[in-house]
VMD Tcl script that builds the backbone (N, CA, C; Angstrom):
set m [mol new atoms 207]
animate dup $m
set s [atomselect $m all]
$s set {name element resname resid chain x y z} {
  {N N UNK 1 A 0.794 -1.260 -0.271}
  {CA C UNK 1 A 0.073 0.001 0.140}
  {C C UNK 1 A 1.052 1.266 0.201}
  {N N UNK 2 A 0.240 2.158 -0.442}
  {CA C UNK 2 A 1.302 3.683 -0.815}
  {C C UNK 2 A 0.424 4.485 0.485}
  {N N UNK 3 A 0.995 5.338 0.972}
  {CA C UNK 3 A 0.155 6.860 1.486}
  {C C UNK 3 A 0.907 7.967 1.152}
  {N N UNK 4 A -0.280 8.879 1.567}
  {CA C UNK 4 A 0.270 10.294 0.786}
  {C C UNK 4 A -0.195 11.086 2.599}
  {N N UNK 5 A 1.020 11.988 2.491}
  {CA C UNK 5 A 0.892 12.704 3.567}
  {C C UNK 5 A 0.756 12.145 5.245}
  {N N UNK 6 A 1.219 11.124 5.475}
  {CA C UNK 6 A 0.998 10.260 6.998}
  {C C UNK 6 A 1.131 11.383 8.023}
  {N N UNK 7 A 0.304 10.876 9.203}
  {CA C UNK 7 A 0.364 12.016 10.317}
  {C C UNK 7 A 1.870 11.529 11.082}
  {N N UNK 8 A 1.782 12.353 12.254}
  {CA C UNK 8 A 2.782 12.028 13.227}
  {C C UNK 8 A 2.015 11.052 14.138}
  {N N UNK 9 A 2.936 10.132 14.593}
  {CA C UNK 9 A 2.410 9.490 15.440}
  {C C UNK 9 A 1.775 9.700 16.831}
  {N N UNK 10 A 0.699 9.333 17.023}
  {CA C UNK 10 A 0.131 9.911 18.225}
  {C C UNK 10 A 0.844 9.660 19.547}
  {N N UNK 11 A 1.431 10.815 20.423}
  {CA C UNK 11 A 1.869 10.235 21.853}
  {C C UNK 11 A 0.739 10.382 22.778}
  {N N UNK 12 A -0.432 10.457 22.675}
  {CA C UNK 12 A -1.653 10.442 23.669}
  {C C UNK 12 A -2.848 10.430 22.986}
  {N N UNK 13 A -3.484 9.652 23.114}
  {CA C UNK 13 A -5.491 9.897 23.046}
  {C C UNK 13 A -4.938 9.078 21.393}
  {N N UNK 14 A -4.192 7.928 21.287}
  {CA C UNK 14 A -4.606 7.646 20.259}
  {C C UNK 14 A -3.029 6.387 20.081}
  {N N UNK 15 A -3.560 5.546 18.856}
  {CA C UNK 15 A -2.362 4.898 18.662}
  {C C UNK 15 A -2.011 4.171 16.809}
  {N N UNK 16 A -0.871 4.469 16.843}
  {CA C UNK 16 A -0.456 3.865 15.702}
  {C C UNK 16 A -0.702 2.634 14.919}
  {N N UNK 17 A -1.540 2.244 13.826}
  {CA C UNK 17 A -1.899 1.050 13.395}
  {C C UNK 17 A -0.979 0.501 12.644}
  {N N UNK 18 A -0.245 1.724 11.583}
  {CA C UNK 18 A 0.250 1.375 10.689}
  {C C UNK 18 A 1.486 2.543 10.828}
  {N N UNK 19 A 2.918 1.965 10.711}
  {CA C UNK 19 A 4.222 3.137 11.264}
  {C C UNK 19 A 4.882 2.923 10.014}
  {N N UNK 20 A 5.021 4.411 9.661}
  {CA C UNK 20 A 5.778 4.326 8.577}
  {C C UNK 20 A 6.765 5.858 8.516}
  {N N UNK 21 A 7.575 6.177 7.464}
  {CA C UNK 21 A 8.181 7.254 7.056}
  {C C UNK 21 A 9.855 7.262 8.034}
  {N N UNK 22 A 10.485 7.882 8.359}
  {CA C UNK 22 A 11.803 8.224 8.586}
  {C C UNK 22 A 11.818 7.753 10.141}
  {N N UNK 23 A 12.305 6.712 10.533}
  {CA C UNK 23 A 12.461 5.875 11.880}
  {C C UNK 23 A 11.190 5.889 12.262}
  {N N UNK 24 A 10.247 5.259 11.470}
  {CA C UNK 24 A 8.651 4.853 11.862}
  {C C UNK 24 A 8.171 6.060 12.737}
  {N N UNK 25 A 8.155 7.358 12.477}
  {CA C UNK 25 A 8.010 8.441 13.710}
  {C C UNK 25 A 6.392 8.680 13.046}
  {N N UNK 26 A 6.020 8.324 11.737}
  {CA C UNK 26 A 4.899 8.611 11.423}
  {C C UNK 26 A 3.931 7.590 11.386}
  {N N UNK 27 A 2.544 7.849 10.815}
  {CA C UNK 27 A 1.685 7.207 10.845}
  {C C UNK 27 A 0.889 7.132 9.958}
  {N N UNK 28 A 0.297 6.063 9.199}
  {CA C UNK 28 A -0.212 6.252 7.868}
  {C C UNK 28 A -2.098 5.746 8.441}
  {N N UNK 29 A -2.025 4.908 9.334}
  {CA C UNK 29 A -3.463 4.490 10.207}
  {C C UNK 29 A -3.085 4.612 11.703}
  {N N UNK 30 A -3.987 5.487 12.193}
  {CA C UNK 30 A -4.119 5.423 13.642}
  {C C UNK 30 A -5.467 5.490 13.972}
  {N N UNK 31 A -5.848 4.577 15.136}
  {CA C UNK 31 A -6.812 4.680 15.811}
  {C C UNK 31 A -7.049 5.934 16.929}
  {N N UNK 32 A -7.701 7.086 16.649}
  {CA C UNK 32 A -8.092 7.821 18.196}
  {C C UNK 32 A -9.225 7.823 18.630}
  {N N UNK 33 A -9.059 8.601 19.916}
  {CA C UNK 33 A -10.086 8.734 20.830}
  {C C UNK 33 A -10.943 10.022 20.012}
  {N N UNK 34 A -12.025 9.890 20.051}
  {CA C UNK 34 A -13.019 11.306 19.919}
  {C C UNK 34 A -14.175 11.015 20.392}
  {N N UNK 35 A -14.509 11.675 21.688}
  {CA C UNK 35 A -15.436 12.049 22.343}
  {C C UNK 35 A -15.355 10.951 23.082}
  {N N UNK 36 A -16.555 9.932 23.504}
  {CA C UNK 36 A -16.389 8.989 24.493}
  {C C UNK 36 A -16.007 7.378 23.060}
  {N N UNK 37 A -15.704 7.800 22.290}
  {CA C UNK 37 A -15.503 7.083 20.904}
  {C C UNK 37 A -14.211 6.982 20.432}
  {N N UNK 38 A -14.244 6.353 19.386}
  {CA C UNK 38 A -12.672 5.892 18.801}
  {C C UNK 38 A -12.907 6.262 17.042}
  {N N UNK 39 A -12.225 6.657 16.414}
  {CA C UNK 39 A -12.152 6.573 14.845}
  {C C UNK 39 A -10.857 6.344 14.472}
  {N N UNK 40 A -10.723 5.645 13.292}
  {CA C UNK 40 A -10.186 5.395 12.719}
  {C C UNK 40 A -9.631 6.547 11.614}
  {N N UNK 41 A -8.250 6.981 11.395}
  {CA C UNK 41 A -8.154 8.040 10.449}
  {C C UNK 41 A -6.631 7.440 9.120}
  {N N UNK 42 A -6.971 7.348 8.386}
  {CA C UNK 42 A -6.104 6.944 7.405}
  {C C UNK 42 A -5.695 7.887 6.187}
  {N N UNK 43 A -4.388 7.552 6.155}
  {CA C UNK 43 A -3.943 8.081 4.556}
  {C C UNK 43 A -3.528 7.659 3.893}
  {N N UNK 44 A -3.834 6.126 3.968}
  {CA C UNK 44 A -3.842 4.898 3.144}
  {C C UNK 44 A -4.005 5.189 1.865}
  {N N UNK 45 A -3.929 5.100 0.755}
  {CA C UNK 45 A -4.376 5.111 -0.689}
  {C C UNK 45 A -5.054 3.657 -0.996}
  {N N UNK 46 A -6.317 3.928 -0.784}
  {CA C UNK 46 A -7.056 2.581 -0.766}
  {C C UNK 46 A -8.117 2.580 -1.780}
  {N N UNK 47 A -8.806 3.868 -1.844}
  {CA C UNK 47 A -9.887 4.335 -2.940}
  {C C UNK 47 A -9.703 3.818 -4.260}
  {N N UNK 48 A -8.089 4.326 -4.811}
  {CA C UNK 48 A -7.936 4.451 -6.077}
  {C C UNK 48 A -7.241 3.140 -6.484}
  {N N UNK 49 A -7.285 1.832 -5.204}
  {CA C UNK 49 A -7.097 0.738 -5.841}
  {C C UNK 49 A -8.152 -0.401 -5.706}
  {N N UNK 50 A -9.223 -0.123 -5.131}
  {CA C UNK 50 A -10.205 -0.694 -5.151}
  {C C UNK 50 A -10.429 -1.786 -6.094}
  {N N UNK 51 A -10.746 -1.291 -7.157}
  {CA C UNK 51 A -11.552 -2.141 -8.302}
  {C C UNK 51 A -10.039 -2.787 -8.888}
  {N N UNK 52 A -9.068 -2.972 -8.757}
  {CA C UNK 52 A -8.104 -3.487 -9.255}
  {C C UNK 52 A -7.232 -4.195 -8.387}
  {N N UNK 53 A -7.183 -3.898 -7.002}
  {CA C UNK 53 A -6.407 -4.912 -6.078}
  {C C UNK 53 A -6.688 -5.391 -5.227}
  {N N UNK 54 A -6.856 -6.435 -4.555}
  {CA C UNK 54 A -7.490 -7.289 -3.780}
  {C C UNK 54 A -7.088 -7.156 -2.323}
  {N N UNK 55 A -5.730 -6.679 -2.021}
  {CA C UNK 55 A -5.076 -6.476 -0.918}
  {C C UNK 55 A -5.968 -5.083 -0.247}
  {N N UNK 56 A -6.094 -3.990 -0.791}
  {CA C UNK 56 A -6.883 -2.900 -0.929}
  {C C UNK 56 A -8.287 -3.222 -0.101}
  {N N UNK 57 A -8.651 -4.100 -1.214}
  {CA C UNK 57 A -10.154 -4.413 -0.650}
  {C C UNK 57 A -10.556 -5.040 0.480}
  {N N UNK 58 A -9.336 -5.975 0.951}
  {CA C UNK 58 A -9.594 -6.682 2.359}
  {C C UNK 58 A -8.846 -5.667 3.360}
  {N N UNK 59 A -8.146 -4.760 2.719}
  {CA C UNK 59 A -7.602 -3.802 4.041}
  {C C UNK 59 A -9.268 -3.206 4.265}
  {N N UNK 60 A -9.859 -2.572 3.259}
  {CA C UNK 60 A -11.330 -1.346 3.658}
  {C C UNK 60 A -11.951 -2.756 4.417}
  {N N UNK 61 A -12.396 -3.639 4.127}
  {CA C UNK 61 A -13.142 -4.509 4.957}
  {C C UNK 61 A -12.921 -4.819 6.366}
  {N N UNK 62 A -11.636 -5.209 6.229}
  {CA C UNK 62 A -11.336 -5.589 7.644}
  {C C UNK 62 A -10.773 -3.892 8.436}
  {N N UNK 63 A -10.778 -3.007 7.952}
  {CA C UNK 63 A -10.962 -1.288 8.466}
  {C C UNK 63 A -12.434 -1.297 9.168}
  {N N UNK 64 A -13.108 -1.746 8.484}
  {CA C UNK 64 A -14.744 -1.621 8.756}
  {C C UNK 64 A -15.311 -2.531 9.498}
  {N N UNK 65 A -14.813 -3.812 9.375}
  {CA C UNK 65 A -15.323 -4.483 10.697}
  {C C UNK 65 A -14.697 -4.195 11.954}
  {N N UNK 66 A -13.254 -3.580 11.517}
  {CA C UNK 66 A -12.674 -3.316 13.106}
  {C C UNK 66 A -13.575 -2.308 13.715}
  {N N UNK 67 A -13.723 -1.163 12.808}
  {CA C UNK 67 A -14.320 0.077 13.148}
  {C C UNK 67 A -15.783 0.165 14.040}
  {N N UNK 68 A -16.799 -1.280 13.092}
  {CA C UNK 68 A -17.764 -1.541 13.770}
  {C C UNK 68 A -17.805 -2.397 14.968}
  {N N UNK 69 A -16.800 -2.818 15.138}
  {CA C UNK 69 A -16.503 -3.686 16.497}
  {C C UNK 69 A -16.602 -3.129 17.923}
}
mol reanalyze $m
mol bondsrecalc $m
mol representation Tube
mol addrep $m
């Protein structure tokens, strides 16, 4: 997978799920606290690859399932 403009890895209120960048200081997928819940934030390039890439399809399905749990 490819990412664009990764976020800085969270130091509090969240956790990096996919680390990237120099010395793994950034995250392309993170779980963050939002009020009483949590949300996934992603800079992964998934949408552009859904029609032709089974890995992107699987990742999107797993992220959706994870978010619904």
